[in-house]
N, C-alpha and C positions, 0 to 999 in steps of 0.2 A: 258238356259231357255227352257228346254225340254218339258214343259207343254203347249206350244203355239199350239193352234189347227191349223190343216191344212186348208188352204184357198181354197175355190173352185174357186174363182175368185179375181183378185186384186181389191183392194178398193182404193178410193181416199184418199190421205194423209197417206197411210200405211207406206211408206218409212220414213216420218218424225217421225211417232210413233215408228217404230222400232229403229231408231237412238237414240231417246230419252230414250227408254227403255234400250238399251245397255249402254248408259252412266250412267243411274241410277244403273244398275246392277254393273258396275265397281265401282261406289261410295260406294255401299254396300260391295263389296269385299275389297275395301281399308279400310273401317271401321273395318271389321273383322281382317284384317292383323295388323292394328295399335293396336287393343286391344290385339291381340296375342303377338305382340312385347312388349307392355307394361307389360304384365304378365311375359314373359320370362325375360325381363330386371329386373323386381322386384325380381324375383327368383334368378337371377344371382347376384344382389347386396347383397341379404341376404347371399348367399353362400361366396362371397367375404368378406363380413364383419365378418362372423364366422371364416373365414380362417385367416384373419389379426389379429383376436383376439387370434390366436394360440389355437383354439379349437381342431384341429385334432391331434396335437402332445400330447395333454392332454389325448386323448381317446385311448383305446386299439385298436388293428388293426381291430377287427371284428366290433366294434362300428364305426370306421372311414369308413370302407367299406360300412356299413349299411347307414351312413349318406349321403355318396356320391351317393349311389343308390337311396335313397329317393328323393334327389333333381333331380336326372336324370328321375325318374319315373314321378315326378310332371311335369317336362318339357315335357316329351312324352305325358302325359295326355293332356296338353294344346294344343299341336299340333294335337293329334289325334281327339280331340273334334271338332276342326275347320274343319279337313278334312271330319269328318263324316257328317257335315252339308251340304257339297256339295256346287255347285255353287248357286248363287242367283237365285230364281225363278222368272217367269215373273209376277206373282201376287204381289210378294214383290217389284219388281222393279217399277210396275204400282202404288202401294200404296205409295211408297216413292216419286214418281214423282207428285202424286195428292196432297201430303201434301204441296208442294210448290205452288199449283195453287191458283189463286185469285178467289174470288167469290164462289158460291155454286157448280159450275160444277167440275166434276172430269173427265177431258178429257182422261186420259190414260186408265182408266177402261171402260169409256163409249164408246170409239171408237171400243172396241172389241165386243160391242153388235150388234145383228142382228135382223131383223123383224121376227116375228114367222112364217109368211107364205108369203114369198116374191113374189110367183107367183100369188096369189089371192088378192094381195093388190090393192086398187083402186088408180087412179091417184093422187087424193088429198093427200091420206096418203103417197104416195111415195114422193110427193113434200115436204110435211112437214118433212118427215124423212131425206131428202136430206138437207133441211135447217138446221135441228138439227145437222147433222154430220158436216156441214160447220162451225156452231157456235163452235163445239167441236174442229175442226182442228184449228180455229182461236185462241181458248183459249189455245190449246197445243203449238201453236207457241209462245205464250207469257209466257208460263210456264218455268222458268229456272231449270236447274239440280243443286241442292244444292251440295256444296262441301262435302267431307267425314267429318262426325262428330262422332268420336268414343265414346263420352259421358263417358269418364273414371270416372269422380266423381260419376255418377249413378251406375256404376258397382264396384266402390272401395269406398264405404262409409266411411271406417275407414282410408283412405289415407295411406295404406301400402306402396305405391310406394314412398311417401315422407319420411316415417319412414326408408325405406331401404336406401335412399340416405344419410340421417343424420347418420345412423349407419355406413356406409362405410366411411364417412368423419372422424368420431371419431376413427374408427378402424385404419385409415391410420396414425394418430398420434401415436397410440400405437404400431403399427408395426415398424415404423421407417424405418431402412435400410433392414429389414427382410421381406419385402412385398413379394418378389418372393419366398423366402424359405419357408414362412408359407403357401403360396398358393400351392406351389408344395407338401407340406407335405400331402395334402388331397389325393393325387394319389401315394404316396410313400408306396407301399405295399411290399417292399423287405426285411424289417427288420426281420421278422420271417415268419414262415409258417402260413397258415390261421388258423389252429387249434392250433398252438403252443402259448407260452406265449408271450405277448407284453411288451415292456419296453421303457420308455422315459428316456433319460440320459441328465442331466444338467451338464455342465462343464464350469468352469470359473477359472481364476487366480485372487487371492486376493493379490495385492502388499502390502508390509509392510506399516504400518501407517506413518512412518517418510518420505516416499516418496511423500506423498500427492497425489498419482495417484488413479483414480477410478478403480473398478474391470474391468477385460478384459474378456468378455464373448466370448466363442468359437463360431465361425459361424457354419452354417449348411452345408457348403460346404467342410470344411477342409481346409488345406493349412498351410501357415506359420504364426506364432504368436510370438511376442516379449513381454517379461515381465521382470520387474526388478528382479535381483538376490534376493534370499530369499523370493520370492513370494510363496504362497501356492496354489497349484492346488486343487480345491475342486470338487468332483464328487458326484452326487446324482442320483440314490439311493446308499447306501453303498454297496450293493451286485452286483453292475454293473460289468459285465466281461470285464475289461479293462486291457491293458498291456502297459508298458512303457519301454523305453530304454534310456540310457544316465544318466544324472545327476538329475534324478527325484527320490528322496528318500521318501519312505513311512514314515508316521508319525502318532502318536496317535491323534485321534480326539475326542473331548469332545462330539460332536454331533453324536449319534449312527446312524443318517440317511445319513451320508455322509462319504466319504473317502478323505484323504488328502495326498498330496505329496509336499515336499519341493524342490523348484527349486534352484540348486546350479550351473548349467551350461547348456550347450546345451543338448537337449534330444528329444525324439520322443514319441507321444501318439497315441495309436490305440484304437478306440472305437468300440463296437460290431455292431453298425449300419453302419460300413464301412468307417467312417471318420478317416482320418489320419492327424496329425498335426506335423509339424516341429517346435520345440520350441527353440527359441534363448534367451539366458539370457542377459539382459542389465547389464553390470558390474557396481558395486558401487565403485567409485574411493575413494582412501584414501584422507582425507582433507590435505590441505596445509596451513602452517602457517609460517610467517616470520616477522621479526622486521620491523617497518615502520620508525624507526629512532634510533639513538644512545640512549641506556638507560641513564636515568638521575638520579643521586644520590641526595637525599635531605639531608638537614642539620640534620634532626632529625632521621636518620638512615633508611630511606625508599628509595625505588627505584621506579621510574616512567617509565613504559614501554608503548610504542605505537606499535601496531602490527596489521596485517591484517590476517584474516582467510578466506579461500575459500573451498567450497565443493559443490558437485552436489546436495545434499539434505539439509544439515545442519550440524552444529557442536553442539555437546552436552556438551563438557567440554574442557577446555585448561588449561595448567599449565606450569610453568617455573621450569626446573630441572637444578640443579647446580651439578658440580662435581669438586674434587680437581685436581689441576694441577700436584702436586708432589705425588708420591707414598708414601705409609706409613700408619701406623695405626693411627686412630682418634677415639676419644671417642664418637663423634656424627656423624650421617650420614649427608651428605650435604643437605641443605634445598630443599624442593620440595613444591612449593606454587601454589595454584590454581589462575587462571586469571579470571577476570570478562569478560563475553562474550560480543561481540559488541551488540549494541542495534538493529541492523538490524534483519530482518526475518531469522529465523534459526541460529542465532548467526553468521551471516556472515558479512563481511565488516571490517572496521577499528574499533579497540578497544583500550581502555586505562585502565591500571590497576596500582595501587600502592601497591608494596609489602613491608610489614613491616619486616625488617630485623634487627631491632635495638637490639633485644634480642638474635640474632643468635650468637653462638660462631664463626661462620665464618665471622662475620662483619669485614671488613677491609682486608680480605684475597683476593688474586687473584685466581679466579675459572673459569671454563668453564661453559657457560649457553647455554641451548637449550630449545626451546619452543615446546610443544607437544600439539596436538589437536586430538580429538576423535569424530567420528560420531555415530549415533545410531546403526549402524551395527557392531561396534567394531573395525572399521578400525582406524588406528593411523598414523598421519603424524608428522613430526618433522622439525624444522628449522636447518639452519646450525649453527654450534657451534661458539660461540662468547666469546672471553676472556673479562672478566669484573673484576673490583675490587668492591667487595660488599661494599655498604655504611655502615658507622658506625656512631653511635651517637657521637656527638661532646661533649667532656668533657673539662672543663676549669680548674679544680682543679688538681694539680699534682698528689696527691694521688689517685684520681679516675682514672686518665689516667694510672697510674702504675698498678693498680689492673685489669683494663680491659686488658691491654697488657699481664700480667701474666695469666689471665684466657684463652686468645686466645692461648697462647703457650701450656698451659696444655691441652686444648681441642683438638688441632690439632697435637700435638707432645707429647703424654703422656709418651713416653720413656725419655723425658728431664725433668721429674718432680723434679729431683735433683736440677737443675738450678732455677726452680720455687720456691722451698723450700728455696734456699739460698736468692733469691730476697725478699721473704716474711719475712725472718729473718732480712734483712737489713731495710725493711720498718717498722718493729716493734721496731726499736731502738729509744731511747730517745723521748718517746711519749710527755713528757713535753716541750722539746725544739720545736718540730714540731707541737704542739697543736693538736695531734691525739686524737679524742674522745675516751673515755674509752671503749665504745662498739666496736668500730672499732679495738682498740688495742687488746681486748680479742678475737675478730674474727680472727685477723692475727695469733695469737698464736694457736687457735684451727685449723686453716687451715694448719699451718706449722706442727703440730703434726700429722695431718691426712695424710701427705705425707710421713711420716717415715714408713719404713719397707714395706713388701709386701702389695699391695692394689689391689682390684679388680676394674674393670672399673666402676661399680656402685658407689663405695666409691670415686673414682676420679671425677666422674661427680658430686657428692654431693659437693666436694671442689670447683669445677668450678662454680657451682650455687651459693656457698657462696661468692665467690669473686665478682660475678656480683651484688649480692644484697648489698654488702658493698660499691661497686662503685656507685650505684644509691643513697644510703643513703648519702655518702659523697658529691655528686654532687648536689642532688635536695631535699633531705629530703622527704617530702611526695608529691612532685610535680609529681613524676613518676606515682603514682597511679591515680592522676587526669588525667594525659596525657592518660593513658590506658583506663579510663572511657570515655574520649572524643573520642578516636578513635573507641571504641566499639559502642558508640551512633552514630557516623557518619556512620559506616558500617551498623548498623541496619536500619537507614533511607534509605541508598542506596539500600539495599536489598528489603525493602518495596516498594520503587518506581519501581524497576525492575520487581517484580512479580505482579504488579498492585493491591496492597493492597487497602483496604477500606479507605475512607476519614478519618474515626475515627482513624484507626491505624496510617496512615501517620501523622496526627495531633499529635498524642501521641508521635511518634518517633521524630517529630520535637521539641516538648517541652523538651523531654529528652536531645536532642542535645544542646538546648539552655541552660538548667541547667548545663550540663557537661562543656560547654564553660565558663559559669560564674564561676564555681568552679575552673576551670583551670586557668582563668585569675586572680582570687582572689589570688590564691597561688603564681602566678608570680608577683603579685603586680601591675596588669595592668587592673583591672576591672574598669568599668565606675564609676565616682564619684557618690555616693548616693546623694539624695536631702539634701541640707544643707551643704554639703562639698564644700570647695573652690576648684576651678578647679586647675588641675595640670599644671605645667609649661611646655610650649612647647619645643619639642626637635628640634634640628637643622638638624636632619637626614631627608632629603626629601623623602627617600624611605621607611620609616617605615610605619607600619599599626597600627592604633589605635584600641582600644576595641570598640569604637563606629562604626568603619568601619566594624568590624566582625559582630556586631549585626545588622548592616544595611544589610549585605549580607544574614543573616538569614532571615530577613524580606523579602527581594527579592525572596528568595527560597520559602518561604510560599506563596507569591503572585502568583509566577508561578505555584505552585501545585494547588492552589485554582482555578486558571483560566484554568487548564487542560493542560498546556504546560509542560509536563514532560520532554521534551528534553531540554528546557531552564533551568528547575529546576536542571537536572542532570549536565548541564554545569556549573551552579553557584555552585553546590556542588563540582565539581572538582576543581574550582577556590578556594573555601574556603580551601579545603584540601591542595591544593598547597601552599596557603599562610601559612597555619598552619605548613606545613612541612619545610618552608624555611625562612619565614619572622620573624624578632625579634619583640616581643611584649612586652611592659612595659612602665613605665613612662619615663625612660631615653631615649627611642627611638620610642615613640608611637604617636607623634604629628608632625605637619609640622609647619615651621616658619610662623610668621604672614605676612611677606613680600611676601613669596611664595603663601600663600593663597590669599593675595590681588591681586597678579599678575594673578593667576588663574581666580579669579572672573572677573578681567578686560577683560581677553581674552574670557571668557565665554560671557560676555556682548557684546564684539565686534562680536563674531560669531552670537549671536541672532540678532544683528542689521543688519549684512550683509545679513542674511537670510530673514529678513523682507523687506529690500531694493530690493533684487532680486525678491521677490514675487511681490511687488508693481511695479517695472520696467517691469515685464512680463505682468502684468495686463494693464499698460499704453501702452505697445506695441500692445496688443490685441485691445484696444480701438482705438488707431491710425489706425490700419488696418481696423477696421470697418468703420471708418470715410472715408477711401478711397472708400469703397463700397457704402456708403450712404452719398453723399455730402450734403444732406439736413440737416445732423446732425451738419454741421458747425455752425449753429446758435443756437444750444441748450444752455440752461442756464449754467452759469459757475459753475463747481463743486468746492466744498470746498476741499482743499488740506489737506495732513496729518499735524501732529504737526511739527511746524518749517518751513512750507511753507510760503513765503511772499505773501502779497496781490498783485495782478497783475492788470495792467491797463485794462480799459475796452476794448481796441482794441486787447488785446492779447487773443489767443485761450486757451481753458481750458487745452488742452494737453500740450501746452508750459509752462503754469503756474505750472502744476504737474511735468513736466520734471525739471524745475528750481529748484523746492522744493526738489526733490530727489537728484539732483547734490549737492545742498548746504548741505544736510544731510550727504552725502558721504564725503565731504570735512571736515566737523566737525569731523566726525568719524576718518579720517586720521590724523587730528591734535591731537585727543585724544590719538592715538596710539603712537605719538612721535617718529616715526622712528623705532619702535620695530617690525614692520610687516615683515621684512626680504623680502623674495621672494614674499610674498603676496602683498607687497607694489606696485610692478610693475604692477601686474594684476589690482589693485585697481586704479592706475593711468591711465591704459588703459580704465577702465570703466568710470572714470571721463571724459576723453577726449571724449569718445563716447556719453556720455550724453550731453556734450556741443555741439557736432556736431548735435545731434538730436534737441537740443533746437533751434539752429540757423536755421535748416531746417524748423522748425514750425513757424518761424516769418512770418509776412505778407510780401510776396514777396520772401520768401525763396525757397529752392529747392523742397519743397513739402513733402507730407506725405510719399511717397516712400522711399526717402532718410532717413527720420526720422525712419521709421520702420526698415531699415537695421542697422542704428546706434544703436537703442535701442536693437536690437538682439545681437549686439556685446557687448553692456553694460551688458546684462544679463549674457552672457557667461563669461565675464571677472569677474563679481561679483562672480559667482559660482567658477571660477577657484581661485580667491582670498581666498574664504572661504575654499576650499580644502587645499591651501597652509598654511593658518593660523592654521587649524586644525592639519595638519601634523607637523607643527613647535611645536605646543602645546604638541602633543604626544611624539615628540622627546625630548623635555625638561623634560617630566615627566619620560621617560624610559631610558634616556642616561646612568644613573648609575644603572639601575635595571637589567642589563644583567649579566650572569655568565658564567663560563667556561663550558667545556664539561662535567666534572664530577659533576658540580653543588654543590660543597661543600660550596660556599660562601653564602651570605645572601640575595642577591638581587632578585632571581628569583621569580616572581609573586608579586612584591611589587608595590606600587603606584596605587593599584586598589580600595583602600578603600573608603574613604570619597567622592572622586570625581566621583560619579556616579556608584561605583562598576564596573569599567571597561568600562563605556560608558560616552561620553561627552554630553552636553545638546542637541545635535542634533541627538542623538541616534547612534553615531559611536563608534567603538571599539577604545580603547586607551591602552597604556601600552608598548610603545617601538616600535622597528622596526618590530615586528611580525605583528603589525596592520597597518603599514604605507601604505600597498597596498589597503586598503579598500577605496571605493569610497564614495564621499560626498552624503549623503541620506537626502535631505530636508524634507522627510516625517516624519522621526523619529518614525515610527510605531514599536510596539513590535513585536518580531518574531512570536508570536501566531497569531496576527492579520494579519501579512503578509501572513502567511501560509494559513489562512482562506480565505483570498481574492484570492490567487492563486488557491486554490481548487474550489471555487465558479466559477471562470473564466474557469477552466477545465471542470467542469460539464456543464457549459452553452455551451461551444463549442461541448461537446460530445452529447448534445441534438440536434444538427443540422444535420439531415441525409444527407443533400446535400453535406456535406464535403467528400473528397475522403476517400475510405476505409482505405488506409494506415494511413492517419492522425487520423482517428477514432481509429484504433488499437493503435496508439502511445499514444493518450490521454488516452485510457483505461489502458495502461501499467503504465502511470504516476500516475493515480489515485490509481491503485493497489499497487504501491510502497508506 
């Protein structure tokens, strides 16, 4: 405050005025500093926002330097302007102080006033002046010094400071982990000389699509980087002066704006801006494939394989390759058949495939089998060699068997065709005595003549094909063509389901399969009776499958596909194929005896009754437990019991009446089973005893509700155990004759699945022999699709609870992804 006039003599109240003026001057100085800080902060926020948006690396070096200089000059201007204004003056400090004064007086400015002629003033004037100054001093003592008010909205009407803050927040999300590198790029002036050409280089690795990995962008600091093998290093612009060492191979690029290098191994990359990268290649392992069980040969000349495929990214194809055990020339190459990939992501996991080898000349021969799997990178993995006997179609007619045998000898040992010719000559003798059809007799003579003299391999293959065609004609007539159509229709439906075809196409394929099955059954004489036809007599074979059973399985497949449960539809289609490959179908073996059907119906009813009893007993136990918590409920009105419950006396509790009715129903059920319950009978006896104990405990003066609740819990457990035992016994009776040997050439594999629920009992449990005996009793009986939907909903509910531990949330996310 260098404009304060010099005082000739001290005045009263001058010290208080000077103190107030200094405080006011300091407040003005603070306001100036706050406005300067706000301006510099806004300028800095704009600079950071532009840097995080990667503006500097997109500009040439000269523009980058000019931009940084512009921000620097703007900051210097703001600072220099404040410095030029100097320190706050006395007049400004007094004016700010008087603004806070109350009333019309301005004490700070008025106290600096003096009389015009202090020496010539009269006493009255002097007294009046002294009174005036005293009033001013009193007003000054009451005047506060207002705190600093920078008034930023008045000086920033467009709210640039808020816009800068929002811009920085948005740019932070864009920059990600490159905030420091992008900010430092504004001051990186080392790339080229000031007047030389400037260039920005973008470099990243593009992994192969089959890896499912995102692009790997090279950092601004250099260092080490890992990328999958066969990744493509892309550089922009294409004329960037880069150098590489190691297994980085130049490649042709369709985009003229970039260059490309293929990563085949470890290498090093040098960029002209001084960055160096040590590149490590992540290897692509070869897939692994192995059998998950012994191959099973089916009765119609097919082989069912279960296998497991593993790889780091995914399998694109798999096949079964066969080779001869004995050395020597053959007319045909060993079969090489593709396998259906597992339904898991990338073709990984356990798969199942049925190989059709019925027409192969190698059918019935001992060969060596290996499984091969390939991934998208061309890597190939194989399983261990396994010796197997290829399945062959079962022929029942002697002439057909002989023709098939001679065809296999000719195909695998063509040098022994003289023996084949002699055998054919013997088969063509006395056609009248052996009732050989004329067409087959002429075919035998033509085949015999075709083996005379020198013959090429193509001619010998023609003879082998002729022998096979005659064998099929003798055995089946036209049935073979119907069987081929059935298999083709089944394979078409399977392929449509695997590639996710439209609903219209899947419905069309399903109808084609149904039509092919009807044609096949009609030629076998096993079609369902048409309306008006008398029903066929039942067969005594308990393991047979009727035509109605097969049609029912087709209905279940269509229902599963319509509900979107493709996994269940695929499983049912596998069961249908398994039945068609192994089970006999026809009038003579297509129905079950009436006694067995009646027994099954009785066991089904028993299971349903036990399920209902266990539910009601559990509900009674819950009500008894609630009565312990609410003693006032003892006097509630009597509840009506289920059917078969006797009327109780007025002094009996409702729970005891219900318990008595349930016990009597269980006793009647035991009497109806007539000792055929087996192990289930013991569990049912335990349940009856527990019910009786609960009934006694609920009597007036009994042991009380606590004892009753315990007894009722044991009764529920025994009822469920008895239902499990009864269901296991029922499954064992149905599948005890349905097992076959290791090679599976018998008739029983896959039978007993037809009319009785297509493999499920009334409670929704699997059945069909020992393979299903381990399955637990499921009283819900829900379809698999509904169960899966409920599980997914529960997983999503738990995933939406952020208070759960991070490890649990990660695990739930992985489950949903699978």
